[in-house]
C-alpha positions in Angstrom: 107.7 111.0 104.5 106.8 107.8 102.4 103.4 105.6 102.6 104.2 102.0 101.9 100.7 100.3 100.3 101.0 96.4 99.8 97.5 96.2 97.0 96.0 92.9 96.1 94.6 91.5 92.4 92.1 87.9 92.8 91.5 87.3 89.1 88.8 83.8 88.4 90.8 82.7 84.7 87.5 80.5 82.9 90.3 79.1 80.6 91.1 76.9 83.8 88.5 77.7 86.1 90.8 78.9 88.4 91.6 82.2 90.7 95.6 83.3 90.5 96.0 86.7 92.1 99.3 89.1 92.7 100.4 91.8 95.1 102.5 94.5 94.6 104.3 96.7 97.3 103.6 100.6 95.7 105.8 103.5 97.6 103.8 107.0 97.5 104.9 110.2 97.6 103.0 113.1 100.3 101.1 114.6 98.6 99.2 111.3 96.4 99.2 109.3 99.9 96.8 112.8 100.7 95.2 112.7 97.8 94.4 108.7 97.6 93.6 108.5 101.7 90.9 111.8 101.7 89.6 109.8 97.7 89.0 106.4 100.2 87.6 108.1 103.1 84.9 109.5 100.9 83.6 106.7 99.8 83.9 104.0 102.3 87.5 102.1 101.1 90.8 101.3 102.3 93.6 102.3 101.1 94.4 99.7 99.6 91.0 98.5 97.8 90.6 102.5 96.1 94.2 101.9 95.3 93.5 98.7 93.5 90.6 100.0 91.9 92.9 103.0 90.6 95.8 101.0 89.1 92.9 98.5 87.4 91.0 101.8 86.3 94.1 103.2 85.0 95.7 99.9 83.3 92.0 99.6 81.4 92.0 103.6 80.0 95.4 103.7 78.9 98.5 101.6 76.6 100.7 103.9 77.5 102.6 106.6 80.1 105.5 108.7 79.2 105.3 111.4 82.1 102.8 112.0 84.8 99.5 113.1 82.9 101.1 112.2 79.5 99.1 109.1 78.5 98.3 107.1 75.9 95.0 105.8 75.2 94.1 102.1 75.0 
């Protein structure tokens, strides 16, 4: 089973005084879908918000990823 999830992020650009956004569609395998669902329920967030926060957190913390569990910190 795969789960398709669309996440939408909005950012405010201080230089141009405008809001920008990006929409991303991802496929989750059954295991990751279950983990995200559990985390979202525990935090009281929607899956969309949970995935958006986790993706942003990962991107800010890690410079690159070569495989699952193999990352280079910023």
